[in-house]
C-alpha positions in Angstrom: 0.0 0.0 0.0 1.5 3.4 -0.9 2.3 6.0 1.8 -0.2 8.6 2.8 0.0 11.9 1.0 -0.3 13.8 4.3 1.2 12.9 7.6 -1.0 13.7 10.6 0.5 12.8 14.0 -1.2 10.0 15.9 -1.0 9.9 19.7 -1.4 6.3 21.1 -2.6 5.9 24.6 -1.3 2.9 26.6 -2.1 2.4 30.3 -0.2 -0.5 31.9 -0.2 -2.2 35.3 2.1 -5.1 35.9 2.4 -5.8 32.2 5.9 -7.1 32.2 4.9 -10.3 30.4 2.8 -8.7 27.6 3.8 -5.1 27.0 6.8 -6.1 24.8 4.3 -7.4 22.2 2.2 -4.2 22.2 5.4 -2.1 21.8 6.6 -4.4 19.0 3.4 -4.0 17.1 3.8 -0.2 17.2 7.4 -0.4 15.9 6.2 -2.6 13.0 3.6 0.0 11.9 3.7 0.9 8.2 2.5 4.4 9.3 5.4 5.8 11.4 4.2 9.3 12.5 3.0 8.3 15.9 3.9 9.0 19.5 2.9 6.5 22.3 2.1 7.8 25.8 2.6 4.9 28.2 1.3 5.4 31.7 2.8 3.0 34.2 0.2 2.8 36.9 2.4 2.0 39.8 3.5 -1.5 38.5 5.3 -3.7 41.1 6.9 -6.1 38.6 9.5 -5.4 35.9 7.4 -3.1 33.8 9.2 0.1 34.9 12.6 -1.4 34.1 11.4 -2.5 30.6 9.9 0.9 29.9 13.0 2.8 30.9 15.0 0.6 28.5 13.0 1.8 25.4 15.3 3.8 23.1 12.8 5.1 20.5 11.9 8.6 21.5 8.4 8.2 20.1 7.7 6.4 23.4 6.8 8.9 26.2 6.7 7.2 29.5 4.8 8.5 32.6 5.4 6.7 35.9 2.9 6.7 38.7 4.6 5.9 42.0 1.4 4.2 43.3 -1.4 2.4 41.6 -4.3 4.8 41.0 -6.5 2.9 38.6 -7.1 2.8 34.9 -9.2 5.9 34.5 -6.5 8.0 36.2 -3.9 6.4 33.8 -6.0 7.0 30.8 -6.6 10.6 31.8 -2.9 11.3 32.3 -2.2 10.0 28.8 -5.0 12.1 27.4 -3.7 15.2 29.1 -0.2 14.6 27.9 -1.1 13.7 24.3 -0.3 15.9 21.4 -1.1 15.5 17.7 -4.1 15.2 15.4 -5.6 11.8 16.3 -5.8 9.5 19.3 -5.5 5.7 19.2 -5.8 3.2 22.0 -3.7 0.2 22.7 -3.8 -1.9 25.9 -0.6 -3.3 27.1 -1.8 -6.9 26.6 -3.1 -6.4 23.1 -1.4 -5.6 19.7 -1.9 -3.9 16.4 -1.9 -5.3 12.9 1.1 -3.7 11.1 -1.2 -1.7 8.8 -3.7 -0.6 11.4 -2.7 3.1 11.8 -2.1 3.6 8.0 -5.5 2.2 7.0 -7.5 4.0 9.6 -5.8 7.3 9.0 -6.4 6.9 5.3 -10.2 6.6 6.0 -10.1 9.8 8.0 -8.3 11.6 5.1 -10.8 10.3 2.6 -13.8 11.1 4.8 -13.1 14.4 6.5 -16.5 14.5 8.3 -15.7 11.4 10.3 -14.9 11.8 14.1 -14.1 8.1 14.8 -12.8 5.3 12.7 -12.8 1.8 14.3 -12.1 -1.7 12.7 -12.7 -5.3 13.3 -11.0 -6.9 16.3 -9.8 -10.5 16.8 -9.9 -12.1 20.2 -7.1 -14.6 21.1 -6.5 -16.9 24.0 -3.4 -17.6 26.1 -2.0 -19.9 23.4 -2.2 -17.1 20.8 -5.0 -18.8 18.9 -7.5 -16.5 17.2 -10.9 -17.7 18.5 -13.4 -14.9 17.7 -13.9 -11.8 15.6 -16.0 -8.8 16.5 -16.9 -5.6 14.6 -16.4 -7.0 11.1 -20.0 -7.5 9.9 -20.0 -6.5 6.2 -23.5 -5.0 6.7 -22.1 -2.5 9.2 -18.6 -1.7 7.9 -16.9 0.6 5.4 -19.8 3.1 5.4 -20.3 6.4 7.2 -22.8 6.2 10.0 -24.1 8.7 12.5 -25.1 8.3 16.1 -28.7 9.6 16.3 -29.4 8.4 19.8 -26.7 8.8 22.5 -25.0 5.5 23.2 -26.5 3.7 20.1 -23.5 2.7 18.1 -21.7 -0.6 17.5 -18.1 0.5 16.8 -15.6 -1.6 19.0 -13.9 0.7 21.5 -10.4 -0.7 21.7 -9.4 -0.4 18.0 -11.0 3.1 17.6 -9.1 6.2 16.5 -10.6 9.6 17.4 -9.8 13.3 16.8 -7.6 14.4 19.6 -8.9 17.9 20.0 -12.5 16.5 20.5 -11.3 13.8 22.9 -9.5 16.4 25.0 -12.9 18.1 25.6 -14.0 15.0 27.5 -12.6 13.6 30.7 -12.6 10.0 32.0 -14.9 9.3 34.9 -12.3 8.5 37.6 -14.9 6.9 39.8 -15.4 4.0 37.3 -12.8 1.3 37.9 -14.3 -0.7 35.0 -16.0 0.3 31.8 -14.7 3.9 31.9 -13.8 3.5 28.2 -17.4 2.6 27.3 -18.5 5.7 29.2 -15.9 7.8 27.4 -16.9 6.7 23.9 -20.6 7.1 24.6 -20.0 10.8 25.4 -17.5 11.3 22.6 -19.7 9.9 19.8 -23.0 11.5 20.8 -24.3 12.9 17.5 -21.1 12.3 15.6 -20.2 10.3 12.5 -18.1 7.2 12.5 -17.0 4.3 10.3 -15.9 0.7 11.0 -13.2 -0.6 8.7 -14.2 -4.2 7.8 -10.7 -5.6 8.2 -9.5 -7.1 11.5 -6.6 -4.7 12.5 -6.6 -5.1 16.3 -5.9 -8.2 18.3 -7.4 -8.4 21.8 -6.5 -10.7 24.6 -10.1 -11.0 25.5 -10.0 -14.6 26.6 -7.2 -13.8 29.1 -8.0 -10.3 30.3 -11.8 -10.0 30.4 -13.6 -11.1 33.6 -17.3 -11.8 34.3 -17.3 -8.8 36.6 -16.1 -6.5 33.7 -18.9 -7.8 31.4 -21.5 -7.3 34.1 -20.2 -3.8 34.9 -20.5 -2.9 31.2 -24.1 -4.1 31.0 -25.0 -2.1 34.1 -23.5 1.0 32.5 -25.7 0.5 29.4 -28.7 0.2 31.7 -27.9 3.3 33.6 -27.1 5.3 30.5 -30.4 4.4 28.8 -32.4 5.1 32.0 -31.4 8.8 31.4 -32.6 8.5 27.8 -36.1 7.2 28.5 -37.7 10.7 28.2 -35.9 11.4 24.9 -36.2 8.1 23.1 -38.6 6.0 25.2 -39.0 3.0 22.8 -35.3 2.6 21.9 -34.1 3.2 25.5 -36.6 0.8 27.0 -35.8 -2.0 24.6 -32.1 -1.6 25.2 -32.6 -1.6 29.0 -34.7 -4.8 28.8 -32.1 -6.6 26.7 -29.2 -5.5 28.9 -31.1 -6.4 32.0 -32.0 -9.9 30.7 -28.3 -10.5 29.7 -27.2 -9.4 33.1 -29.6 -11.6 35.0 -28.8 -14.6 32.8 -25.0 -14.1 33.3 -25.4 -13.5 37.0 -27.0 -16.9 37.5 -25.0 -18.9 35.0 -21.5 -17.5 35.6 -20.7 -19.7 38.6 -21.4 -22.7 36.5 -20.1 -21.8 33.1 -17.2 -19.5 33.7 -16.3 -16.3 31.9 -15.1 -18.0 28.7 -18.7 -19.2 27.9 -19.9 -15.5 27.7 -16.8 -14.2 26.0 -17.4 -16.8 23.2 -20.8 -15.4 22.6 -19.5 -11.9 22.0 -18.1 -12.6 18.5 -18.2 -14.9 15.5 -15.8 -17.5 14.4 -12.9 -16.1 12.2 -12.8 -16.9 8.5 -10.0 -18.8 6.9 -8.6 -15.6 5.6 -8.7 -13.9 9.0 -7.0 -16.9 10.6 -4.3 -16.9 7.9 -3.6 -13.1 8.4 -3.5 -13.5 12.2 -0.9 -16.3 11.8 1.1 -14.2 9.4 1.3 -11.4 11.9 2.1 -13.8 14.6 5.0 -15.1 12.7 6.1 -11.5 11.9 6.2 -10.7 15.6 7.9 -14.1 16.4 5.0 -15.1 18.7 5.4 -18.7 19.7 2.1 -20.5 20.3 1.5 -21.4 24.0 4.4 -19.3 25.2 4.3 -16.0 27.2 7.5 -14.5 26.0 8.0 -13.3 22.4 
């Protein structure tokens, strides 16, 4: 793919807490990007393992490291990165996930081709502890590669983690520091209200969902959806009521079944099986990054 004709600066937000075993892969995926005009703001949220030592060893000056002396929580780390960030766009990368090598280039191209967009997301693949791609989310052909607008606050289906947003708009919003979980969902709901977005149909973000997501986190997200739509009942009663009922039903089912099924049962239901092409591309990227199946170090 040819280089972009313009070169906007992308700030990448990366909070990390005790990520010694995974952050090297996240960092490596940035260093392999075909789009090179990025700066990564890594906030070490008071890690007690070897994370600080690893971050201090980074030589590339595109990595800007902020150390918290004590653990403060993810919303504080995200806000610190947002406050420090400079550039045109803001991307998000958790320290236990990784980018496809062409992620930034392809998403920035969509922004440049569609100047009215305020968010570009993409498909995301969920892998397990053996680095096997098990599920794909956000790559439904019926909902991708077209400009869409949020008409009702909170009603959108763009995956959060792989999204890129306009930095100046993001800076007008603050993370809710009282939310230990689902603060990213809350942030994107407020960011996207009334704005246009697009989901690229390709899988360009790889998510350690089967390792990092807990039942508590899923339940917390469902409760956030319920609370958000309670506030929308007066504005859009039918849509909000339907969303509340669905989220409430999911929460009740999960609450009763979780002790018997485990979290993986519900994570499996959040996506679809990858295609042969998606599996092949994941394995190609895995070989590029020298990821050995079933091993923690890369």
